[in-house]
C-alpha positions as CSV (number, residue, x, y, z in Angstrom):
1,X,106.0,109.4,91.9
2,X,105.5,112.1,94.5
3,X,103.1,111.9,97.4
4,X,101.4,114.4,99.6
5,X,101.5,112.0,102.6
6,X,103.4,112.7,105.7
7,X,106.9,111.2,105.9
8,X,106.8,107.6,107.2
9,X,108.8,105.7,109.7
10,X,109.9,102.2,108.8
11,X,106.7,100.9,110.4
12,X,104.6,103.1,108.1
13,X,103.4,105.5,110.8
14,X,104.0,109.3,110.5
15,X,107.1,110.6,112.1
16,X,106.5,112.7,115.1
17,X,108.4,113.3,118.4
18,X,105.5,115.1,120.1
19,X,102.6,112.7,119.6
20,X,101.6,110.1,122.2
21,X,102.8,106.6,121.7
22,X,100.2,104.3,120.2
23,X,98.3,101.9,122.4
24,X,99.8,98.4,122.7
25,X,98.2,96.0,120.3
26,X,95.7,93.8,122.0
27,X,97.6,90.8,120.5
28,X,100.5,91.8,122.7
29,X,98.6,92.3,125.9
30,X,98.2,89.7,128.7
31,X,94.9,87.8,128.8
32,X,93.5,87.5,132.4
33,X,91.4,84.5,131.2
34,X,94.5,82.4,130.8
35,X,96.3,83.4,134.1
36,X,97.9,80.3,135.7
37,X,97.9,78.5,132.4
38,X,101.0,76.4,133.2
39,X,99.4,75.1,136.3
40,X,96.5,73.4,134.4
41,X,96.5,69.9,133.1
42,X,96.2,69.3,129.3
43,X,92.4,69.2,129.3
44,X,92.4,72.5,131.3
45,X,94.7,74.2,128.8
46,X,92.6,72.9,125.9
47,X,89.4,74.2,127.5
48,X,90.9,77.7,127.9
49,X,92.0,77.7,124.3
50,X,88.6,76.5,123.1
51,X,86.7,79.1,125.1
52,X,88.9,81.9,123.9
53,X,88.5,80.7,120.3
54,X,84.8,81.7,120.4
55,X,86.0,85.2,120.0
56,X,87.3,84.3,116.5
57,X,83.9,83.7,115.0
58,X,82.5,86.9,116.5
59,X,85.5,88.9,115.1
60,X,85.1,87.5,111.6
61,X,81.3,87.9,111.7
62,X,81.7,91.6,112.5
63,X,84.1,92.0,109.5
64,X,81.8,90.3,106.9
65,X,80.4,93.6,105.4
66,X,84.0,94.8,104.7
67,X,85.1,91.5,103.4
68,X,82.1,91.5,101.0
69,X,83.0,94.9,99.8
70,X,86.5,93.7,99.2
71,X,85.2,90.7,97.2
72,X,83.2,93.0,95.0
73,X,86.3,95.2,94.3
74,X,88.6,92.2,93.7
75,X,86.1,90.5,91.4
76,X,85.6,93.6,89.3
77,X,89.3,94.1,88.9
78,X,90.0,90.4,88.2
79,X,87.4,90.4,85.4
80,X,89.5,93.0,83.6
81,X,92.7,91.0,84.1
82,X,93.8,92.2,87.5
83,X,95.3,90.2,90.3
84,X,95.1,89.8,94.1
85,X,98.3,89.8,96.1
86,X,98.7,88.9,99.8
87,X,101.5,90.3,101.8
88,X,102.5,89.1,105.3
89,X,105.3,87.9,107.6
90,X,105.5,84.8,109.8
91,X,102.1,83.2,110.5
92,X,100.2,85.9,108.5
93,X,102.5,85.4,105.5
94,X,102.2,81.6,105.6
95,X,98.4,81.9,105.7
96,X,98.4,84.2,102.7
97,X,100.6,81.8,100.7
98,X,98.5,78.9,101.7
99,X,95.2,80.5,100.6
100,X,96.7,81.5,97.3
101,X,98.2,78.1,96.6
102,X,94.9,76.2,97.3
103,X,92.9,78.1,94.6
104,X,94.5,76.4,91.6
105,X,93.5,72.8,92.5
106,X,90.2,73.8,94.0
107,X,89.0,76.3,91.4
108,X,91.4,75.8,88.5
109,X,92.6,79.4,88.9
110,X,95.3,80.3,86.5
111,X,98.8,80.8,88.2
112,X,99.6,84.4,89.0
113,X,96.0,85.5,89.5
114,X,96.1,85.3,93.3
115,X,99.7,85.4,94.7
116,X,101.0,85.1,98.2
117,X,104.1,87.0,99.3
118,X,105.9,86.2,102.6
119,X,108.7,88.3,104.1
120,X,111.9,86.4,103.7
121,X,110.7,84.5,100.6
122,X,110.1,80.8,100.3
123,X,112.6,79.8,103.0
124,X,110.3,81.7,105.5
125,X,107.5,79.2,104.9
126,X,109.2,76.6,107.1
127,X,111.8,78.5,109.0
128,X,111.9,82.0,110.6
129,X,114.0,84.4,108.5
130,X,115.8,86.8,110.9
131,X,114.6,90.5,110.5
132,X,112.7,89.8,107.2
133,X,109.5,91.3,108.5
134,X,111.4,94.5,109.5
135,X,112.3,95.3,105.9
136,X,110.0,97.9,104.6
137,X,112.3,98.1,101.5
138,X,111.6,94.5,100.6
139,X,107.9,95.1,101.0
140,X,108.0,98.2,98.8
141,X,109.9,96.2,96.1
142,X,107.2,93.5,96.2
143,X,104.3,96.0,96.2
144,X,105.8,98.0,93.4
145,X,105.0,95.1,91.0
146,X,101.3,95.8,91.3
147,X,99.2,98.1,89.1
148,X,95.9,99.9,88.9
149,X,93.9,96.7,88.2
150,X,95.3,94.9,91.2
151,X,94.4,94.4,94.8
152,X,97.0,94.3,97.6
153,X,96.0,92.7,100.9
154,X,98.3,93.1,103.8
155,X,97.9,90.6,106.7
156,X,99.5,91.6,110.1
157,X,98.2,90.7,113.5
158,X,99.6,93.8,115.2
159,X,99.2,95.9,112.1
160,X,102.7,97.3,112.4
161,X,104.8,95.0,110.3
162,X,107.2,97.2,108.2
163,X,107.3,94.6,105.3
164,X,103.5,94.8,105.0
165,X,103.4,98.6,105.4
166,X,106.0,99.0,102.6
167,X,104.1,96.6,100.3
168,X,100.8,98.4,100.8
169,X,102.3,101.9,100.4
170,X,104.0,101.0,97.1
171,X,101.0,99.1,95.7
172,X,98.7,102.1,96.6
173,X,101.1,104.5,95.0
174,X,100.8,102.4,91.7
175,X,97.0,102.6,91.8
176,X,96.2,99.2,93.3
177,X,93.4,98.9,95.9
178,X,95.3,98.4,99.2
179,X,93.7,96.7,102.2
180,X,95.0,95.8,105.6
181,X,93.7,92.8,107.6
182,X,94.8,93.1,111.2
183,X,93.8,92.3,114.8
184,X,94.7,95.7,116.1
185,X,92.2,98.6,116.1
186,X,95.1,101.1,116.3
187,X,97.2,99.4,113.5
188,X,99.8,101.9,112.2
189,X,100.0,100.2,108.8
190,X,96.3,101.1,108.2
191,X,97.6,104.6,107.2
192,X,99.1,103.0,104.1
193,X,95.9,101.3,103.1
194,X,92.6,102.3,101.5
195,X,90.7,100.1,104.0
196,X,91.4,98.4,107.3
197,X,89.5,95.2,108.0
198,X,89.7,94.6,111.8
199,X,89.5,91.1,113.3
200,X,89.2,92.1,116.9
201,X,90.2,88.9,118.7
202,X,91.7,90.5,121.8
203,X,94.7,89.2,123.8
204,X,96.0,85.8,123.1
205,X,95.9,82.8,125.6
206,X,99.7,82.9,125.4
207,X,100.7,86.5,125.3
208,X,101.8,87.6,121.8
209,X,101.3,84.1,120.2
210,X,99.4,85.3,117.2
211,X,99.3,81.9,115.7
212,X,96.4,81.3,118.0
213,X,93.2,83.5,117.8
214,X,94.6,86.1,115.5
215,X,95.9,83.6,113.0
216,X,92.7,81.5,113.2
217,X,90.7,84.6,112.5
218,X,92.9,85.5,109.6
219,X,92.6,82.0,108.1
220,X,88.8,82.2,108.3
221,X,88.7,85.7,106.8
222,X,91.0,84.6,103.9
223,X,89.0,81.4,103.3
224,X,85.8,83.5,103.2
225,X,87.2,86.2,100.9
226,X,88.8,83.9,98.4
227,X,85.9,81.4,98.3
228,X,83.3,84.3,97.8
229,X,85.6,85.7,95.1
230,X,85.8,82.4,93.2
231,X,82.0,82.1,93.4
232,X,81.6,85.7,92.0
233,X,84.0,84.7,89.2
234,X,81.8,81.7,88.2
235,X,84.3,79.1,89.5
236,X,81.4,77.1,91.1
237,X,78.0,76.0,89.9
238,X,75.3,76.0,92.6
239,X,77.4,74.7,95.6
240,X,79.4,72.3,93.6
241,X,83.2,72.4,93.0
242,X,82.9,72.3,89.2
243,X,86.3,73.8,88.5
244,X,88.3,71.1,90.4
245,X,91.5,70.0,88.7
246,X,91.4,66.2,88.6
247,X,95.1,65.5,89.1
248,X,94.7,62.1,91.0
249,X,92.3,59.2,91.3
250,X,90.5,60.7,94.3
251,X,89.8,63.9,92.4
252,X,88.8,62.0,89.3
253,X,86.2,60.0,91.3
254,X,85.1,63.3,92.9
255,X,84.5,64.7,89.4
256,X,82.3,61.8,88.5
257,X,80.3,62.2,91.7
258,X,79.9,66.0,91.1
259,X,78.5,65.3,87.6
260,X,76.1,62.7,88.9
261,X,74.8,65.2,91.5
262,X,74.7,68.2,89.0
263,X,73.0,66.4,86.1
264,X,71.2,63.6,88.0
265,X,73.0,60.9,86.1
266,X,73.9,57.3,86.9
267,X,77.5,56.5,87.4
268,X,78.0,54.9,84.0
269,X,76.3,57.7,82.2
270,X,78.4,60.3,84.0
271,X,81.6,58.6,83.1
272,X,80.5,58.3,79.4
273,X,79.6,62.0,79.3
274,X,83.0,63.0,80.8
275,X,84.8,60.9,78.3
276,X,82.9,62.7,75.5
277,X,84.0,66.0,77.0
278,X,87.6,65.0,77.3
279,X,87.3,64.8,81.1
280,X,86.2,68.5,81.5
281,X,83.6,68.7,84.2
282,X,82.2,72.1,83.3
283,X,81.8,71.2,79.7
284,X,80.0,68.0,80.7
285,X,77.5,69.9,82.9
286,X,76.7,72.4,80.1
287,X,76.2,69.5,77.6
288,X,73.9,67.7,80.0
289,X,71.6,70.7,80.5
290,X,71.7,72.0,76.9
291,X,72.4,69.0,74.7
292,X,74.9,71.2,72.9
293,X,77.9,69.6,71.3
294,X,80.9,69.5,73.6
295,X,82.9,71.9,71.4
296,X,80.1,74.4,71.4
297,X,79.7,74.0,75.2
298,X,83.4,74.6,75.7
299,X,83.4,77.6,73.4
300,X,80.5,79.1,75.4
301,X,82.3,78.5,78.7
302,X,85.4,80.3,77.3
303,X,83.4,83.3,76.2
304,X,81.8,83.6,79.6
305,X,85.0,83.3,81.7
306,X,84.2,79.7,82.6
307,X,80.8,80.4,84.2
308,X,78.6,77.3,83.8
309,X,75.4,79.2,84.7
310,X,76.1,81.9,82.0
311,X,77.0,79.2,79.4
312,X,73.8,77.3,80.1
313,X,71.7,80.5,79.8
314,X,73.3,81.3,76.5
315,X,72.9,77.9,75.0
316,X,69.3,77.5,76.1
317,X,68.2,80.9,74.8
318,X,65.9,81.4,71.8
319,X,67.3,80.2,68.5
320,X,70.1,78.1,70.0
321,X,71.3,75.2,67.9
322,X,71.9,72.1,70.0
323,X,73.7,69.0,68.8
């Protein structure tokens, strides 16, 4: 596939010997607020960290409109079978993998719908893999797997990670919607993306340690994005976690409590209804509000992509046959 873009360096920025060097990323600058850090006692260090962490909430708050727009795009594409892919290295990569992996047990999301990629592969989750983040080729290979119904989200504190730049460039070339989440207003990789969501957390308490403010802001942004996405896709009902996968005793008891809250049932009645519905919480909620047979409730849920609200609306409409 040909492209009209300027030639790229390994970091994803245009090649030029005459242009001025880019400003140093704020995440790599020294923070005057933490000067003399090693002379403080433990409480003093923690107070500096806590004070600086206030910038995280402000940074994420400023990015909420862009995150909401991304949720809308991702939801529309996922409804037609698309996927969301996170790409990152080091801390950013681990946060993407973590966010993706938590969606299955929390929202019963099918495997492969939201996927986390980290430079260096699975080994990089627990150990640093030398030079993995510098491989634009590995990023392009991973990004090339995406198509026009997909969303590629690159995560990079400095916004200059070659692996992330390669992934976004390849995904964009294949028609995917490509977005960079970074903590650098001058991120070079942003040139490979359709949108740049800036989390402007400034210099770190320990210079360059982006596992601190930058990483915390990324975690909050990903939490917000994926949770809002699951709500948009009908994976919750009201503010209840109705898609939870009850894989252990704690979660099975949580399922009972959720049904009690949702349908205003006593403990024994909730357990009996769950048993009638083969343990499926969503089906039980629909049955409790519509008095439909469990098989009909399950069928309605399936036809509405698992949305409890949509299934209840369908089964309580005019002419609906109950049990």
